[in-house]
Structures are given as C-alpha cells and as structure tokens.
Backbone as a ProteinNet text record, in pm:
[ID]
protein_1_A
[PRIMARY]
XXXXXXXXXXXXXXXXXXXXXXXXXXXXXXXXXXXXXXXXXXXXXXXXXXXXXXXXXXXXXXXXXXXXXXXXXXXXXXXXXXXXXXXXXXXXXXXXXXXXXXXXXXXXXXXXXXXXXXXXXXXXXXXXXXXXXXXXXXXXXXXXXXXXXXXXXXXXXXXXXXXXXXXXXXXXXXXXXXXXX
[TERTIARY]
1048.7	962.7	819.7	758.2	620.3	535.7	404.4	314.5	330.2	355.7	369.6	504.2	593.5	723.1	728.4	617.7	615	621.3	705.4	720.5	734.7	694.4	720.8	869.1	914.5	1052.6	1075.4	1196.6	1228.4	1202.2	1125.1	1094.1	971.9	906	789	669.4	657.4	547.3	604.2	580.1	634.9	530.1	571.3	478.6	457	330.1	297	333.4	395.1	430.3	304.6	267.4	149	194.5	165.6	213.6	114.6	165.7	79.9	35.5	123	84.5	176	206.8	283.6	428.7	485.8	621.7	726.2	702.2	799.5	811.9	714.9	718.9	816.8	854.4	943.9	870.7	744.8	663.3	534	545.2	428.8	411.3	327.8	299.3	262.9	358.2	323.2	317.1	343.4	331.2	413.8	534.3	624.2	601.8	495.6	468.7	556.7	585	683	642.6	523.8	486.4	343.3	311.2	172.9	102.6	-22.2	-94.6	-130.3	-134.7	-185.7	-104.9	24.5	107.9	90.1	38.5	17.2	-112.5	-195.9	-327.7	-335.5	-440.2	-458.2	-500.1	-466.4	-510	-429.5	-297.5	-212.5	-213.3	-230.8	-234.2	-123.9	-4	104.2	206.7	176.7	275.6	331.7	245.6	292.8	315.9	292.4	304	447.8	502.5	641.6	650.2	558.5	564.6	538.1	463	432.8	522.3	637.6	725	652.5	678.2	613.8	653.8	557.7	590.7	657.7	733.1	810	720.9	606.4	520	464.8	468.5	424.4	542	663.9	781.4	824.2	796.2	837.7	736.2	782.7	690.1	605.7	486.3	400.6	450.3	458.5	509.3	415.9	395.4	325.6	175.5	116.1	-28.1	-57.8	-149.3	-191.6	-333.2	-350	-483.4	-572.3	-696.8	-784.4	-824.4	-845.3	-883.7	-795.4	-669.3	-580.3	-616.5	-591.7	-615.2	-503.3	-537.9	-438.8	-429.2	-310.8	-291.8	-214.8	-243.6	-159.8	-47.5	77	189.9	235.8	230.9	265.5	385.9	495.1	614.8	610.5	686.8	694.4	757	853.2	917.3	815.9	728.8	625.2	526.5	492.3	400.9	462	588.9	657.9	670.6	697.1	709.7	576.8	464	332	300.6	343.7	321	406.2	533.4	623.9	576.3	518.3	473	337.6	272.7	144.8	23.7	43.8	-70.3	-154.1	-86.9	-154.6	-138	-242.3	-236.7	-214	-97.1	-59.5	-144.7	-206.7	-286.7	-420	-467.4	-595.3	-571	-670.5	-653.2	-647.9	-558.4	-539.7	-596.2	-666.8	-712	-703.9	-750.4	-734.3	-804.8	-921.5	-995.8	-922.5	-865.2	-789.8	-666.1	-598.6	-477.3	-508.4	-622.9	-662.5	-697.7	-774.5	-813.1	-691	-589.4	-468.2	-377.8	-403.6	-322.1	-199	-192.5	-80.1	-96.4	-220.6	-253.6	-341.8	-332	-410.6	-555.2	-572.7	-707.5	-704.7	-822.2	-830	-785.6	-808.1	-782.2	-849	-779.6	-839	-796.4	-716.6	-672.4	-527.3	-471.7	-336.7	-248.8	-125.7	-25.3	87.4	112.7	213.9	348.1	448.6	582.4	679	777.2	869.4	988.7	984.2	1096.1	1095.6	1210.2	1220.7	1208.2	1195.8	1192.9	1069.6	1005.9	887.4	917.3	899.8	925.8	795.8	690.2	563.4	482.3	404.4	315.6	185.1	155.6	35.2	-46.9	-177.3	-269.1	-324.8	-282.5	-317.1	-391	-491.4	-569.1	-538.1	-485.2	-446.3	-495.8	-482.5	-521.7	-409.7	-284.5	-168	-58.3	26.2	143.5	255.8	374.3	489	530.9	594.2	637.8	730.5	818.5	909.9	833.4	730.4	649	572.6	515.4	439.6	530.6	651.3	747.4	788.8	810.5	853.5	744.2	619.4	507.8	491.7	501.1	486	604.2	723.8	842.4	825.2	758.6	733.9	618.9	552.5	443.8	305.3	295.5	165.4	111.2	6.4	-52.2	-97.1	-90.9	-135.4	-255.4	-366	-483.9	-496.1	-497.3	-506.5	-651	-708.8	-846.4	-846.4	-925	-934.9	-1020.9	-979.8	-1061.4	-1196	-1298.5	-1432.9	-1437.8	-1483.3	-1494.6	-1642.7	-1689.4	-1829.4	-1850.6	-1971.2	-1997	-1969.7	-2003.2	-1981.2	-1831.5	-1750.9	-1605.5	-1546.6	-1598.7	-1551.1	-1582.2	-1703	-1744.4	-1654.2	-1624.7	-1538.2	-1397.8	-1347	-1214.2	-1208.2	-1314.6	-1319.2	-1320.9	-1396	-1403.9	-1267.8	-1199.6	-1068.3	-967.5	-975.2	-885.5	-910.8	-1039.7	-1075.1	-1024.3	-1036.3	-987	-835.8	-765	-619.3	-578.5	-650.6	-620	-643.8	-754.2	-787.2	-682.8	-638.5	-537.1	-405.4	-372.6	-249.4	-251.5	-367.6	-381.8	-369.3	-428.2	-422.1	-277.8	-199.3	-60.4	21.2	-3.8	70	31.1	-98	-146.9	-96.5	-70.5	-28.5	117.7	198.4	344.5	377.5
-2087.7	-2119.2	-2138.8	-2248.6	-2278.4	-2288.2	-2280.9	-2287.4	-2417.2	-2527.1	-2655	-2669.3	-2570.7	-2575.2	-2484.9	-2412.5	-2323.6	-2405.2	-2364.5	-2433	-2328.5	-2366.4	-2281.9	-2282.4	-2181.7	-2179.9	-2298.8	-2347.5	-2461.4	-2423.2	-2505	-2479.7	-2393.8	-2348	-2262.1	-2341.2	-2466.1	-2550.8	-2660.1	-2647.7	-2743.6	-2851.7	-2978.4	-3088.9	-3105.8	-3110.5	-3123.9	-3263.8	-3272.9	-3402.2	-3462.3	-3581.8	-3648.9	-3742.8	-3703.8	-3780.5	-3890	-3988.7	-4097.6	-4190.8	-4216.6	-4301	-4423.7	-4485.4	-4610.3	-4592.9	-4705.8	-4704.9	-4669.9	-4704	-4679.7	-4533.3	-4449.3	-4308.6	-4228.1	-4281.7	-4207.9	-4116.6	-4090	-4009.6	-4084.7	-4215.2	-4296.4	-4303	-4395.8	-4420.5	-4292.9	-4224.5	-4106.1	-3978.8	-3989	-3877.4	-3756.6	-3781.1	-3672.3	-3613.8	-3658.3	-3603	-3670.9	-3798.7	-3865.2	-3905	-3870	-3902.4	-3952.4	-4017.1	-4058.6	-3953.2	-3976.1	-3894.3	-3756	-3662.1	-3527.5	-3457.6	-3475.5	-3405.3	-3458.8	-3577.5	-3634.8	-3583.6	-3517.2	-3476.1	-3324.8	-3281.4	-3137.8	-3070.6	-2942.4	-2865.1	-2891.4	-2901.4	-2926.4	-2804	-2824.2	-2713.4	-2726.6	-2761.9	-2784	-2671.7	-2561.3	-2455.5	-2399.5	-2379.1	-2315	-2409.9	-2538	-2632.7	-2680	-2671.6	-2709.5	-2817	-2911.8	-3023.2	-2984.1	-2882	-2840.1	-2728.5	-2709.7	-2596.2	-2467.8	-2359.6	-2231.6	-2190.6	-2178.6	-2151.3	-2014.7	-2004.6	-1884.1	-1760.5	-1772.4	-1655.8	-1607.8	-1691.7	-1647.5	-1605.3	-1649.4	-1608.4	-1466.4	-1423.1	-1289.6	-1185.4	-1064.9	-962.1	-905	-860.5	-794.8	-652.5	-608.1	-474.4	-399.7	-273	-185.8	-207.9	-146.6	-148.9	-140.9	-223.5	-219.1	-166.2	-56.7	0	-99.2	-116.6	-212.9	-168.5	-39.6	10.9	128.6	103.1	216.1	280.4	409.8	482	448.1	439.7	414.3	538	601.3	724.9	698.9	780.5	786.1	883.1	838.6	927.3	985.6	1116.9	1186.7	1276.1	1251.6	1333.7	1453.2	1555.1	1673.4	1638	1544.2	1501.7	1437.8	1353.2	1286.5	1388.3	1487.4	1593.2	1674.1	1711.3	1788.2	1706.6	1576.5	1487	1481.1	1474.6	1469.7	1601.2	1712.2	1843.7	1856.4	1813.6	1821.2	1734.5	1617.1	1526.5	1566.8	1665.8	1715.2	1642.4	1554.4	1484.7	1580.4	1674.6	1770	1911.1	1993.1	2134.2	2209.4	2270.7	2336	2459.2	2517.5	2638.1	2607.9	2483.1	2445.8	2390.8	2402.6	2346.7	2193.7	2137.3	1993.1	1934.3	1821.7	1745.7	1597.4	1511.4	1367	1318	1371.5	1326.9	1362.5	1482.3	1526.3	1438.8	1406.1	1323.5	1182.3	1126.8	992.3	992.6	1094	1103.4	1117.6	1190.3	1211.6	1089	993.8	873.1	888.1	996.7	1016.2	921.3	904.8	808.7	701	581.2	469.7	475.6	500.7	512.1	609.9	653.6	760.7	717.6	591.4	542.5	635.5	668.5	755.6	901	930.4	1066.9	1070.4	1192.6	1213.2	1274.9	1224	1279.4	1334.1	1463.2	1527.9	1525.9	1466.8	1455.2	1550.5	1598	1699.7	1646.1	1521.4	1463.2	1516.7	1564	1614.2	1765.5	1815.5	1960.2	1995.8	2107.3	2153.9	2291.2	2304.7	2432.8	2503.4	2425	2481	2538.4	2641.9	2702.6	2622.8	2554.1	2470.6	2505.4	2492.1	2503.2	2363.4	2299.7	2159.6	2143.1	2055.4	2023.4	1879.4	1859.8	1727.4	1706.1	1582.7	1552.7	1583.1	1561.5	1588.6	1645.7	1729.1	1779.5	1797.1	1746.3	1763.7	1909.9	1958.5	2099.1	2133.4	2039.5	2065.4	2074.4	1991.6	1995.4	2127.1	2168	2293.8	2411.5	2411.2	2519.3	2522.6	2405.4	2398.4	2448.2	2412.6	2457.4	2608.8	2662.4	2806.7	2883	2822.8	2884.1	2896.6	2795.4	2797.5	2890.5	2948.9	3043.6	2983.8	2858.5	2792	2792.6	2713	2703.4	2560.4	2524.4	2391.6	2410.7	2345.5	2346.2	2208.2	2204	2076.6	2056.6	1942.3	1909.3	1867.4	1934.7	1898.3	1772.3	1676.7	1555.7	1586.9	1515.1	1535.5	1481	1564	1521.9	1520.6	1404.1	1392.2	1460.8	1514.4	1582.6	1493.4	1364.9	1272.2	1257.2	1251.2	1239.4	1365.7	1481.7	1609.1	1617.5	1571.5	1571.9	1479.5	1362.1	1265.4	1323.1	1392.5	1452.7	1559	1639.5	1743.6	1683.2	1573.2	1507.3	1452.2	1385.1	1328.3	1438.5	1550.8	1663.4	1722	1729.9	1782.4	1688.9	1558.2	1460	1471.2	1483.9	1496	1623.5	1731.4	1858.4	1846.9	1779.2	1761.8	1672.1	1567.6	1476.6	1549.6	1637.8	1717.3	1812.4	1872.2	1964.8	1889	1767.4	1686.5	1652.4	1616	1578.9	1698.4	1816.3	1935.9	1979.8	1964.1	2004.8	1914.9	1788	1689	1702.9	1769.5	1777	1881.8
-4357.2	-4244.7	-4295.2	-4253.2	-4290.5	-4164.8	-4181.9	-4066.1	-3988.5	-4059.6	-3989.5	-3918.6	-3938.6	-3871.4	-3748.1	-3719.1	-3601.3	-3473.4	-3381.6	-3252.9	-3142.1	-3022	-2905.2	-2875.9	-2803.5	-2757.4	-2664.4	-2660.2	-2573.3	-2428.1	-2359.3	-2218.2	-2195.5	-2303.7	-2288	-2236.7	-2277.1	-2230.3	-2142.7	-2012.9	-1917.8	-1891	-1896	-1873.9	-1724	-1683.1	-1541.7	-1493.7	-1374.5	-1316.6	-1255.1	-1299.7	-1245.6	-1135.3	-1012.2	-897.1	-859.8	-786.5	-739	-849.5	-950.4	-1063	-1073.5	-960.4	-963.9	-923.7	-879.3	-825	-929.2	-1053.8	-1159.9	-1197.1	-1160	-1198.2	-1113.6	-997.6	-909.1	-813.6	-841.5	-750	-719.8	-696.7	-663	-512.9	-466.4	-324.6	-249.5	-186.1	-106	-189.6	-318	-411.9	-370.1	-320.6	-285.3	-148	-78	55.2	160.3	143.6	226.6	366.6	414	552.2	557.6	670.5	693	778.6	801.6	899	849.4	947.3	917.7	808.6	808.4	711.6	569.8	554.9	423	360.1	439.2	391.8	372.5	306.8	284.5	414.7	429.2	545.1	669.9	660.4	776.3	866.6	996.7	1091.8	1196.5	1152.1	1247.6	1246.5	1180.2	1164.1	1293.1	1393	1515	1629.7	1612.5	1724	1737	1858.4	1882	1989.6	1986.7	2080.1	2224.4	2247.2	2383.4	2433.4	2369.2	2403	2363.9	2434.2	2402.8	2260.8	2169.2	2029.7	2011.8	1903.6	1876.6	1869.3	1805.9	1790.1	1922.5	2027.8	2160.6	2248.2	2213.3	2291.1	2258.5	2135.5	2094.2	2140.9	2179.4	2227.8	2114.1	2151	2052.8	2035.5	1911.3	1885.9	1792.2	1819.6	1726.6	1720.9	1620.4	1602.8	1454.4	1408.2	1268.1	1260	1188.2	1172.5	1099.5	1144.3	1077	935.4	913.1	780.5	741.8	708.8	677.3	543.8	534.1	408.2	310.7	183.8	79.8	-7.4	-8.4	-83.2	-211.4	-312.5	-432.8	-401.6	-412	-387.5	-521.4	-529.9	-653	-626.1	-697.3	-679.5	-774.5	-738.9	-824.5	-960	-958.7	-1083.5	-1177.1	-1122.4	-1203.7	-1259.2	-1177.8	-1219.6	-1333.9	-1321	-1425	-1553.7	-1538.8	-1655.1	-1732.1	-1658.8	-1723	-1793.7	-1735.5	-1797.8	-1923.8	-1915.2	-2030.8	-2147	-2115.3	-2220.8	-2278.9	-2218.3	-2270.2	-2214.7	-2119.1	-2058.1	-1973.4	-1906	-1818.5	-1871.3	-1852.7	-1885.7	-1755.2	-1740.4	-1615.3	-1586.2	-1688.9	-1667.6	-1600.4	-1611.2	-1549.1	-1408.3	-1318	-1183.5	-1188	-1108.1	-1106.2	-977.5	-992.6	-876	-910.7	-820.3	-839.2	-966.2	-996.8	-1116.2	-1245.3	-1250.4	-1368.5	-1386	-1273.7	-1278.6	-1327.5	-1285.9	-1328.6	-1478.2	-1522.1	-1663.4	-1754	-1706.2	-1785.5	-1786	-1696.1	-1689.9	-1602.1	-1525.3	-1432.7	-1314.3	-1268.2	-1162.4	-1222.1	-1168.3	-1221.3	-1172	-1042.6	-985.8	-869.9	-824.3	-724.8	-585.1	-546.4	-410.6	-308.8	-197.9	-96.1	-111.5	-212.5	-234.6	-281	-284.8	-336	-228	-220.8	-129	-217.5	-209.7	-294.1	-221.7	-288.1	-229.8	-298.5	-223.3	-274.4	-351	-396	-470.5	-613.1	-658	-793.9	-800	-923.2	-944.8	-1026.9	-991.2	-1062.9	-1120.9	-1253	-1319.5	-1355.3	-1378.2	-1424.2	-1308.2	-1339.6	-1240.5	-1240.4	-1127.5	-1120.2	-997	-1010.5	-897.4	-874.6	-765.4	-743.1	-611.6	-613.1	-493.6	-455.4	-333	-285.3	-142.5	-93.8	43.8	143	99.7	182.9	94.9	153.1	81.2	182.1	147.8	236.7	232	338.8	339.2	221.7	183.8	72.1	-60.3	-76.4	-199.1	-207.8	-96.7	-92.9	-127.4	-68.6	-94.3	-240.6	-301	-441.1	-535.4	-507.2	-592.3	-581.4	-458.3	-438.8	-499.5	-497.5	-557.2	-708.5	-768.7	-913.2	-950.2	-849.1	-875.2	-865.8	-824.8	-815.8	-674.1	-651.9	-518.2	-490.7	-362.1	-318.1	-226.6	-260.8	-174.8	-112.5	20.9	91.3	135	96.6	133.7	279.7	358.8	501	513.3	598.5	613.3	676.9	632.7	687.5	828.9	923	1061.8	1097.9	1139.5	1178.7	1313.1	1337.5	1465.4	1586.9	1576.4	1687.8	1716.2	1609	1625.5	1687.3	1647.3	1701.6	1851.1	1886.9	2028.1	2110.4	2055.8	2124.4	2142.8	2039	2046.7	2155.5	2166	2269.3	2409.2	2426.3	2557.8	2599.1	2506.1	2540	2568.4	2495.4	2520.3	2658.5	2696.5	2828.7	2939.3	2918.1	3016.4	3034.1	2921	2927.7	3001.2	2973.5	3039.9	3190.4	3227.2	3369.5	3437.1	3368.2	3422.9	3441.4	3347.6	3357.6	3475.5	3501.3	3616.4	3747.7	3753.7	3876.1	3910.7	3809.3	3832.4	3881.9	3821.3	3861.2	4002.7	4034.5	4165.9	4278.3	4247	4348.9	4386.8	4307.7	4333.8	4436.1
[MASK]
+++++++++++++++++++++++++++++++++++++++++++++++++++++++++++++++++++++++++++++++++++++++++++++++++++++++++++++++++++++++++++++++++++++++++++++++++++++++++++++++++++++++++++++++++++++

C-alpha cells in the first residue's frame, strides 16, 4: 500500500445531484418539484389547508397542557451511582451533590438539578443531596446506611402569598357547597 493508492471506502463520498441543469440530466425543468405555483417555490404554507374542509388539526380535541418553561432534571439511578463508586470516579465517604457528580463525569451537566431513581442496587454508604428522590431510592440509600437530603425548592414571598389566597378561596368554596346541601 502506498500513499497514492489510499482511497475512501466505496460510497463514503456521495456526489450531490445538481438539479435544474437541462432536460438530459433527468432532473431538469421543474427540478424534481413537479408542479407550478406555490408548491414549486420555497416556503410552502399548504400543510393544514384542506380545500375549505375543517382541517384535521381543528377536528381533533385539544388535550393536556404543556408547561411553557418545564424543568429539566438529570435522572440518576442507584445502579449508575454504584457503578461510579465501583469504578473509583466517586468517593462514597464524601458528601455527594450535583457539582461533585458533574466533576466526576457521572452527569454531563447540572441542568436544573438531580432526580434520584430507585432502579438498581446500592451497596455503598453514601450521603447524597438531590432535588428529588423516589421513595424506593430513599429507602435503598437508607438501607445501605446512607442518607438522602432533598433540596427544597425556593419559594418567593409573592408566590407563597398567592398560594395562601388560592387555598383560602378553595376552602371557602368547599364550605359554601357543604352549607348549601
């Protein structure tokens, strides 16, 4: 084998099809688009139009709710935690939190916090601080002799006041219904 004999694998470099280059190319004239008018041009906006018939997206009922700014959690299983301890990435004797997990390479980035899941088995005694922990995960960590500290979400005074008002309204509405019967 010589340097001048080096070649890419067959099919590694695909030649781009140049459309609209004459009738003999097979992709001339309409360049594969096949139609005139709006559909032949960029930016077609005909996806939902059904000729005046009620479009499918309006015939189907609206379901559910999508949060505008949902939190993104790192999901950490007990099996993954034990694997990191066994491989020496984590020191089980030191307290663990999101920053320690990221530095050790167990998590890629911090995101909005860590959610501890009870999948797998934990043998090591660990003290871990997370944002959420499933009951099974908490039980498994405590069974191994460790502890789980759950970070309480920060509640602004205005939000707390709003929550109290809505709770009071619900309580008042409940009393009205019971009193009317």
